KOLPA-675663 format. One line per 5 residues: number of its first residue (from 1); their letters; for each residue y, z, x of C-alpha. Coordinates in nm, 2 decimals. Example, Ala and Ser with C-alpha at 12.3 -4.5 7.8 and 13.67 -1.06 7.14 Angstrom:
1) as) -0.45/0.78/1.23  -0.11/0.71/1.37
***
This chain:
1) xxxxx) -1.37/-4.25/-3.54  -1.54/-3.93/-3.68  -1.28/-3.83/-3.95  -1.44/-3.60/-4.20  -1.31/-3.32/-4.42
6) xxxxx) -1.31/-2.97/-4.25  -1.63/-2.78/-4.26  -1.55/-2.51/-4.53  -1.83/-2.28/-4.41  -1.70/-2.27/-4.05
11) xxxxx) -1.34/-2.22/-4.17  -1.45/-1.94/-4.40  -1.66/-1.77/-4.13  -1.38/-1.80/-3.87  -1.13/-1.66/-4.12
16) xxxxx) -1.35/-1.37/-4.20  -1.41/-1.28/-3.83  -1.05/-1.32/-3.71  -0.89/-0.99/-3.82  -1.16/-0.76/-3.67
21) xxxxx) -1.32/-0.95/-3.39  -1.16/-1.23/-3.19  -1.48/-1.25/-2.99  -1.66/-1.37/-3.30  -1.44/-1.68/-3.30
26) xxxxx) -1.55/-1.78/-2.95  -1.81/-2.04/-2.86  -1.87/-2.07/-2.49  -2.10/-2.35/-2.39  -2.20/-2.59/-2.11
31) xxxxx) -2.29/-2.96/-2.13  -2.60/-3.05/-1.93  -2.76/-3.38/-1.86  -2.90/-3.63/-1.61  -2.64/-3.84/-1.44
36) xxxxx) -2.51/-4.14/-1.66  -2.63/-4.00/-1.99  -2.27/-3.99/-2.11  -2.18/-3.63/-2.05  -1.82/-3.68/-1.93
41) xxxxx) -1.75/-3.92/-2.21  -1.88/-3.67/-2.46  -1.67/-3.40/-2.30  -1.36/-3.61/-2.35  -1.43/-3.68/-2.71
46) xxxxx) -1.49/-3.31/-2.78  -1.15/-3.24/-2.62  -0.99/-3.52/-2.83  -1.10/-3.34/-3.15  -0.97/-3.02/-3.01
51) xxxxx) -0.63/-3.17/-2.96  -0.64/-3.11/-2.59  -0.58/-3.48/-2.51  -0.44/-3.78/-2.68  -0.65/-4.04/-2.50
56) xxxxx) -1.01/-4.03/-2.38  -1.24/-4.24/-2.18  -0.97/-4.37/-1.94  -1.20/-4.38/-1.65  -0.99/-4.62/-1.45
61) xxxxx) -0.65/-4.52/-1.59  -0.36/-4.43/-1.38  -0.09/-4.16/-1.38  -0.09/-3.93/-1.68  -0.39/-4.11/-1.84
66) xxxxx) -0.61/-4.02/-1.54  -0.52/-3.65/-1.59  -0.69/-3.65/-1.92  -1.03/-3.66/-1.75  -1.24/-3.36/-1.65
71) xxxxx) -1.32/-3.52/-1.32  -1.01/-3.44/-1.11  -1.12/-3.46/-0.74  -1.06/-3.78/-0.55  -1.42/-3.83/-0.47
76) xxxxx) -1.51/-3.78/-0.84  -1.25/-4.05/-0.94  -1.37/-4.29/-0.66  -1.74/-4.26/-0.74  -1.73/-4.19/-1.11
81) xxxxx) -1.94/-3.88/-1.09  -1.88/-3.51/-1.16  -1.93/-3.29/-0.85  -1.77/-2.96/-0.97  -1.77/-2.76/-1.29
86) xxxxx) -1.46/-2.81/-1.50  -1.35/-2.54/-1.75  -1.16/-2.64/-2.06  -1.04/-2.43/-2.36  -0.95/-2.58/-2.70
91) xxxxx) -0.94/-2.49/-3.07  -1.09/-2.66/-3.37  -1.11/-2.56/-3.73  -1.04/-2.19/-3.66  -1.27/-2.15/-3.36
96) xxxxx) -1.19/-2.12/-2.99  -1.42/-2.33/-2.77  -1.47/-2.27/-2.39  -1.64/-2.59/-2.26  -1.79/-2.59/-1.91
101) xxxxx) -1.85/-2.95/-1.80  -2.12/-2.92/-1.52  -2.21/-3.17/-1.25  -2.50/-3.40/-1.36  -2.61/-3.50/-1.01
106) xxxxx) -2.90/-3.29/-0.87  -2.72/-3.25/-0.54  -2.48/-3.02/-0.72  -2.73/-2.83/-0.92  -2.64/-2.49/-0.77
111) xxxxx) -2.29/-2.51/-0.92  -2.46/-2.59/-1.26  -2.70/-2.30/-1.22  -2.41/-2.05/-1.16  -2.22/-2.19/-1.45
116) xxxxx) -2.51/-2.14/-1.69  -2.49/-1.77/-1.62  -2.15/-1.77/-1.79  -2.23/-1.95/-2.12  -2.38/-1.85/-2.46
121) xxxxx) -2.51/-2.20/-2.55  -2.57/-2.55/-2.41  -2.55/-2.90/-2.53  -2.82/-3.12/-2.38  -2.72/-3.49/-2.36
126) xxxxx) -3.01/-3.74/-2.36  -2.98/-4.12/-2.31  -3.15/-4.29/-2.61  -3.30/-4.55/-2.38  -3.42/-4.31/-2.11
131) xxxxx) -3.52/-3.99/-2.28  -3.59/-3.68/-2.08  -3.51/-3.73/-1.71  -3.57/-3.52/-1.40  -3.24/-3.34/-1.38
136) xxxxx) -3.24/-3.27/-1.76  -3.58/-3.10/-1.72  -3.46/-2.88/-1.43  -3.15/-2.77/-1.61  -3.34/-2.70/-1.93
141) xxxxx) -3.58/-2.47/-1.74  -3.27/-2.27/-1.61  -3.16/-2.24/-1.97  -3.50/-2.13/-2.08  -3.51/-1.86/-1.81
146) xxxxx) -3.19/-1.72/-1.95  -3.28/-1.78/-2.32  -2.98/-2.00/-2.37  -2.99/-2.18/-2.71  -2.97/-2.56/-2.68
151) xxxxx) -2.83/-2.82/-2.91  -2.95/-3.17/-2.83  -2.74/-3.48/-2.86  -2.92/-3.82/-2.83  -2.64/-4.05/-2.70
156) xxxxx) -2.59/-4.43/-2.68  -2.75/-4.51/-3.02  -2.53/-4.81/-3.03  -2.74/-4.96/-2.75  -3.10/-5.07/-2.77
161) xxxxx) -3.32/-4.76/-2.70  -3.65/-4.60/-2.76  -3.79/-4.52/-3.11  -3.63/-4.19/-3.23  -3.98/-4.04/-3.32
166) xxxxx) -4.09/-4.12/-2.96  -3.78/-3.94/-2.82  -3.84/-3.63/-3.04  -4.20/-3.62/-2.94  -4.11/-3.63/-2.57
171) xxxxx) -3.86/-3.35/-2.61  -4.12/-3.14/-2.79  -4.40/-3.20/-2.54  -4.21/-3.22/-2.22  -4.00/-2.92/-2.28
176) xxxxx) -4.24/-2.72/-2.50  -3.96/-2.69/-2.75  -3.96/-2.72/-3.13  -3.72/-2.99/-3.25  -3.54/-3.01/-3.58
181) xxxxx) -3.35/-3.34/-3.65  -3.02/-3.27/-3.81  -2.89/-3.63/-3.82  -3.10/-3.94/-3.83  -2.99/-4.29/-3.71
186) xxxxx) -2.94/-4.57/-3.96  -3.05/-4.86/-3.73  -3.00/-4.88/-3.36  -2.83/-5.10/-3.10  -2.64/-5.38/-3.27
191) xxxxx) -2.78/-5.28/-3.60  -2.66/-4.92/-3.57  -2.48/-4.85/-3.90  -2.43/-4.47/-3.88  -2.64/-4.16/-3.95
196) xxxxx) -2.81/-3.97/-4.24  -2.72/-3.60/-4.25  -3.06/-3.44/-4.32  -2.92/-3.09/-4.39  -2.64/-3.20/-4.62
201) xxxxx) -2.80/-3.51/-4.78  -2.52/-3.76/-4.71  -2.47/-4.09/-4.53  -2.20/-4.12/-4.25  -2.14/-4.49/-4.20
206) xxxxx) -1.94/-4.67/-3.94  -1.67/-4.90/-4.09  -1.45/-5.04/-3.82  -1.26/-4.74/-3.67  -1.34/-4.50/-3.95
211) xxxxx) -1.63/-4.32/-4.10  -1.73/-4.35/-4.46  -1.91/-4.05/-4.62  -2.16/-4.13/-4.90  -2.28/-3.81/-5.07
216) xxxxx) -2.64/-3.84/-5.21  -2.82/-3.64/-5.47  -3.15/-3.74/-5.31  -3.30/-4.02/-5.11  -3.38/-4.19/-5.44
221) xxxxx) -3.01/-4.20/-5.53  -2.90/-4.56/-5.61  -2.59/-4.50/-5.40  -2.81/-4.53/-5.09  -2.91/-4.89/-5.18
226) xxxxx) -2.55/-4.97/-5.26  -2.43/-4.84/-4.92  -2.67/-5.01/-4.68  -2.90/-5.32/-4.69  -3.22/-5.28/-4.90
231) xxxxx) -3.46/-5.31/-4.60  -3.26/-5.04/-4.41  -3.26/-4.81/-4.72  -3.64/-4.85/-4.75  -3.69/-4.77/-4.38
236) xxxxx) -3.46/-4.47/-4.40  -3.65/-4.32/-4.69  -3.98/-4.36/-4.51  -3.84/-4.21/-4.18  -3.68/-3.92/-4.36
241) xxxxx) -4.01/-3.84/-4.53  -4.19/-3.85/-4.19  -3.92/-3.62/-4.05  -3.97/-3.37/-4.33  -4.35/-3.37/-4.29
246) xxxxx) -4.36/-3.37/-3.91  -4.09/-3.13/-3.79  -4.00/-2.77/-3.87  -3.70/-2.68/-4.09  -3.40/-2.55/-3.92
251) xxxxx) -3.43/-2.18/-3.83  -3.12/-2.01/-3.69  -3.32/-1.73/-3.53  -3.56/-1.97/-3.36  -3.26/-2.17/-3.23
256) xxxxx) -3.07/-1.87/-3.09  -3.38/-1.73/-2.92  -3.43/-2.07/-2.74  -3.74/-2.18/-2.92  -3.59/-2.46/-3.14
261) xxxxx) -3.33/-2.73/-3.08  -3.14/-2.90/-3.35  -3.10/-3.27/-3.27  -2.79/-3.48/-3.34  -2.76/-3.85/-3.27
266) xxxxx) -2.46/-4.07/-3.21  -2.25/-4.26/-2.96  -2.00/-4.07/-2.76  -1.84/-4.40/-2.64  -1.78/-4.51/-3.00
271) xxxxx) -1.68/-4.16/-3.10  -1.95/-4.14/-3.36  -2.16/-3.82/-3.42  -1.94/-3.61/-3.19  -1.76/-3.43/-3.47
276) xxxxx) -2.09/-3.34/-3.64  -2.21/-3.20/-3.30  -1.89/-3.00/-3.26  -1.93/-2.85/-3.61  -2.29/-2.78/-3.54
281) xxxxx) -2.18/-2.58/-3.23  -1.93/-2.39/-3.45  -2.18/-2.31/-3.72  -2.49/-2.24/-3.52  -2.41/-2.15/-3.16
286) xxxxx) -2.38/-1.77/-3.11  -2.06/-1.59/-3.05  -2.05/-1.38/-2.72  -2.33/-1.12/-2.72  -2.45/-0.83/-2.51
291) xxxxx) -2.47/-0.87/-2.13  -2.72/-0.70/-1.91  -2.57/-0.51/-1.62  -2.71/-0.27/-1.36  -2.80/0.05/-1.55
296) xxxxx) -2.69/-0.05/-1.90  -2.60/-0.33/-2.14  -2.24/-0.43/-2.21  -2.14/-0.53/-2.56  -1.84/-0.75/-2.65
301) xxxxx) -1.71/-0.48/-2.89  -1.64/-0.23/-2.61  -1.27/-0.16/-2.56  -1.27/-0.16/-2.18  -1.25/-0.49/-2.01
306) xxxxx) -1.54/-0.62/-1.80  -1.62/-0.96/-1.66  -1.78/-1.14/-1.37  -1.67/-1.43/-1.13  -1.91/-1.72/-1.15
311) xxxxx) -1.70/-1.99/-0.97  -1.42/-2.02/-0.71  -1.22/-2.33/-0.69  -0.97/-2.41/-0.41  -0.70/-2.68/-0.41
316) xxxxx) -0.71/-2.78/-0.77  -0.34/-2.83/-0.70  -0.34/-2.95/-0.34  0.04/-2.91/-0.32  0.01/-2.53/-0.35
321) xxxxx) -0.32/-2.47/-0.17  -0.43/-2.25/-0.46  -0.76/-2.07/-0.49  -0.87/-1.97/-0.84  -1.15/-1.74/-0.94
326) xxxxx) -1.31/-1.82/-1.28  -1.38/-1.50/-1.47  -1.61/-1.48/-1.77  -1.49/-1.20/-1.99  -1.78/-0.99/-2.14
331) xxxxx) -1.60/-0.71/-2.32  -1.25/-0.57/-2.40  -0.92/-0.76/-2.40  -0.75/-0.91/-2.09  -0.37/-0.89/-2.09
336) xxxxx) -0.13/-1.05/-1.85  -0.02/-0.80/-1.59  -0.34/-0.59/-1.58  -0.49/-0.45/-1.27  -0.87/-0.46/-1.25
341) xxxxx) -1.12/-0.30/-1.02  -1.33/-0.52/-0.80  -1.65/-0.32/-0.81  -1.80/-0.46/-0.48  -1.51/-0.33/-0.27
346) xxxxx) -1.33/-0.08/-0.49  -1.00/-0.27/-0.45  -0.75/-0.32/-0.73  -0.69/-0.69/-0.82  -0.37/-0.77/-1.00
351) xxxxx) -0.40/-1.02/-1.29  -0.03/-1.12/-1.32  -0.08/-1.47/-1.46  -0.44/-1.54/-1.59  -0.49/-1.90/-1.67
356) xxxxx) -0.65/-2.11/-1.94  -0.76/-2.46/-1.82  -0.79/-2.81/-1.92  -0.96/-2.94/-1.60  -0.67/-2.93/-1.35
361) xxxxx) -0.40/-2.86/-1.60  -0.33/-2.50/-1.68  -0.15/-2.26/-1.91  -0.08/-1.89/-1.86  -0.29/-1.68/-2.09
366) xxxxx) -0.10/-1.39/-2.25  -0.44/-1.24/-2.36  -0.81/-1.33/-2.36  -1.12/-1.20/-2.52  -1.50/-1.18/-2.47
371) xxxxx) -1.64/-1.53/-2.43  -1.32/-1.67/-2.27  -1.31/-1.81/-1.92  -0.98/-1.74/-1.74  -0.86/-1.83/-1.39
376) xxxxx) -0.73/-1.56/-1.16  -0.52/-1.64/-0.85  -0.74/-1.54/-0.55  -0.63/-1.51/-0.19  -0.98/-1.47/-0.04
381) xxxxx) -1.05/-1.13/-0.20  -1.28/-1.23/-0.49  -1.63/-1.38/-0.44  -1.88/-1.55/-0.66  -2.08/-1.28/-0.84
386) xxxxx) -1.80/-1.01/-0.83  -1.77/-0.78/-1.13  -1.42/-0.68/-1.25  -1.37/-0.38/-1.47  -1.10/-0.14/-1.58
391) xxxxx) -1.25/0.13/-1.35  -1.62/0.16/-1.43  -1.86/0.11/-1.14  -2.06/-0.16/-1.32  -2.22/-0.47/-1.18
396) xxxxx) -2.35/-0.76/-1.39  -2.68/-0.91/-1.29  -2.63/-1.15/-1.02  -2.51/-1.51/-0.99  -2.79/-1.67/-0.78
401) xxxxx) -2.77/-1.85/-0.44  -3.07/-2.08/-0.37  -3.21/-2.16/-0.03  -3.05/-2.49/0.08  -3.27/-2.79/0.15
406) xxxxx) -3.06/-2.96/0.42  -2.91/-2.78/0.73  -2.65/-2.95/0.95  -2.43/-2.83/1.24  -2.06/-2.90/1.19
411) xxxxx) -1.89/-3.10/1.47  -1.52/-3.17/1.52  -1.36/-3.39/1.79  -1.05/-3.18/1.83  -1.14/-2.84/1.97
416) xxxxx) -0.78/-2.72/1.88  -0.87/-2.75/1.52  -1.16/-2.49/1.54  -0.96/-2.21/1.37  -0.85/-2.45/1.10
421) xxxxx) -1.21/-2.56/1.05  -1.33/-2.20/1.03  -1.07/-2.12/0.76  -1.16/-2.43/0.56  -1.54/-2.37/0.58
426) xxxxx) -1.49/-2.01/0.47  -1.28/-2.12/0.17  -1.53/-2.39/0.07  -1.82/-2.14/0.11  -1.62/-1.90/-0.12
431) xxxxx) -1.63/-2.18/-0.38  -2.00/-2.24/-0.34  -1.94/-2.60/-0.23  -2.17/-2.53/0.07  -2.36/-2.23/0.21
436) xxxxx) -2.22/-2.13/0.55  -2.42/-1.97/0.83  -2.30/-1.82/1.15  -2.59/-1.84/1.41  -2.66/-1.52/1.59
441) xxxxx) -2.67/-1.70/1.93  -2.31/-1.81/1.90  -2.38/-2.18/1.86  -2.16/-2.39/1.62  -2.15/-2.33/1.24
446) xxxxx) -2.44/-2.44/1.03  -2.39/-2.56/0.67  -2.66/-2.57/0.41  -2.66/-2.80/0.11  -2.90/-2.91/-0.17
451) xxxxx) -2.85/-3.29/-0.12  -2.68/-3.54/0.10  -2.41/-3.62/-0.15  -2.30/-3.26/-0.12  -2.23/-3.33/0.25
456) xxxxx) -2.02/-3.63/0.16  -1.81/-3.41/-0.07  -1.78/-3.15/0.21  -1.66/-3.41/0.46  -1.42/-3.57/0.21
461) xxxxx) -1.26/-3.24/0.11  -1.23/-3.12/0.47  -1.04/-3.43/0.56  -0.84/-3.48/0.24  -0.75/-3.11/0.16
466) xxxxx) -0.75/-2.95/0.51  -0.68/-3.23/0.75  -1.00/-3.16/0.95  -1.21/-3.47/1.01  -1.57/-3.37/1.08
471) xxxxx) -1.92/-3.50/1.15  -2.25/-3.34/1.08  -2.54/-3.32/1.33  -2.90/-3.27/1.25  -3.07/-2.93/1.32
476) xxxxx) -3.43/-2.85/1.41  -3.47/-2.66/1.08  -3.54/-2.75/0.72  -3.62/-2.42/0.56  -3.40/-2.11/0.50
481) xxxxx) -3.49/-1.76/0.38  -3.29/-1.45/0.34  -3.45/-1.16/0.52  -3.45/-0.80/0.40  -3.64/-0.48/0.48
486) xxxxx) -3.66/-0.12/0.38  -3.71/-0.05/0.75  -3.38/-0.09/0.94  -3.56/-0.08/1.28  -3.79/-0.37/1.18
491) xxxxx) -3.49/-0.57/1.06  -3.30/-0.51/1.39  -3.61/-0.60/1.59  -3.64/-0.94/1.41  -3.27/-1.01/1.47
496) xxxxx) -3.33/-0.97/1.85  -3.65/-1.16/1.87  -3.54/-1.45/1.65  -3.18/-1.47/1.74  -3.21/-1.85/1.82
501) xxxxx) -3.34/-1.92/1.48  -3.14/-1.67/1.27  -2.79/-1.64/1.14  -2.57/-1.44/0.90  -2.45/-1.60/0.58
506) xxxxx) -2.10/-1.59/0.43  -2.16/-1.23/0.31  -2.31/-1.12/0.64  -2.66/-1.11/0.51  -2.94/-1.20/0.75
511) xxxxx) -3.11/-1.54/0.72  -3.40/-1.70/0.91  -3.43/-2.07/0.99  -3.77/-2.24/1.01  -3.87/-2.58/1.13
516) xxxxx) -4.16/-2.60/0.89  -4.31/-2.43/0.60  -4.61/-2.34/0.82  -4.37/-2.16/1.06  -4.23/-1.96/0.76
521) xxxxx) -4.57/-1.85/0.65  -4.66/-1.75/1.01  -4.34/-1.54/1.03  -4.43/-1.36/0.71  -4.77/-1.28/0.85
526) xxxxx) -4.62/-1.16/1.18  -4.36/-0.94/1.01  -4.53/-0.77/0.72  -4.25/-0.52/0.69  -3.99/-0.79/0.62
531) xxxxx) -3.93/-0.97/0.29  -3.83/-1.34/0.30  -3.63/-1.45/-0.01  -3.58/-1.80/-0.15  -3.31/-1.68/-0.39
536) xxxxx) -3.04/-1.43/-0.33  -2.84/-1.26/-0.61  -2.49/-1.15/-0.53  -2.44/-0.85/-0.76  -2.42/-0.54/-0.53
541) xxx) -2.20/-0.25/-0.59  -1.96/-0.14/-0.32  -2.09/-0.25/0.02
***
């Protein structure tokens, strides 16, 4: 629907940046929301504008139509949920967008947290009827910790929802964030006629499958009364005056430092308001900026390539048993055929065919620039959190692992499949699907997850992709902590004394299991020379 003339300001800015700085043309962003707010539908409509797909919203489509969707796993298609981050690259009006579509369900929040380390901005999708929901609040806090600028999209305006002023007030108070409405609804639900563009003083009206633009000299322009019913024109004038009096003007600096969110409204399902949102991203969201690393800050303008792995995905193409590492480029220029240093091990990693993605579809990237996310074929060498460089011993600040909330032992009926299970669990732990623990006393593997749905995904993938049916048995523990110490002797003593309640994780780091929070506190008192960590960052130099 959203068919409007190209944004001249964006085109001019992109054209001016193109000769000297390809990085300035990049916009790398994530979409965050509570489940069912319309995130996947919005993703598809953005891709539609970028020309990446010809059809969108084919949730129950078959064959080629199904492949237009960002949800590509069988369990995602069966349940209609996103359980893994999808990476998609597209162009629009002179800019290159790298869109990271994250899981909305809280059971997959760790994948979302890792993804947010790789973006420069985020779009927060809110259901007009429900407002700020629990998972939205959690993801917003992660963005705030990283000073990620957020653009808000209030979705489903074509359905009956809450008063827009009430929604804005909730965003402001719940998230402690200044709000600046950019577009304002003209009606709601069945009476939703379109939006008023507060920054550009124009009406954008829904007329069948098209959008009619009505430029206005001011809110007193008679063209407003001619375009919409008189009572609606009166209401819009009153609401616009209240917006002007009650909310701050748009401030680019406040937005980019994470203190203010511009708010767009629309309906992703009806494809209305999406183009304005995309152009807002192009105009206001920052291009790739400096990145903190151990010892120094890396800038996009540096000639030497640097980047970090924030995601591993196996079996995107089950026929080839592939494993792909997703690399966020921070500086330099990536070219096909390069060899890069894996700082953690010092090994050379060939990049013979870097990939751009649209979900599970892929295309070889001849070159890529800061802000881009590329896939690198990975045969078990790369891990989440790894830094790649052209030779410098540099490590970007870590990609976090959080203590899981559910611990289960993995059981298989066929003992002959034990080696196959070990390989499958290690690959899925590489991806971050689960956390994998090897008990020190030699008992069966323990997996850690955030929520029970994560276990369903693990079981489904073990069976569908690896041919290993499994079951999960309860453990006596419900709390995990990573254990470190400046005293090697104290650490070794703990390993011996607590061997029945300890394990090593996938990176051979020591963890302790506890049956209760009381027992954890008691262990901290009994071992003052040890540190017990709820979060572990994987950013070490050569081990």
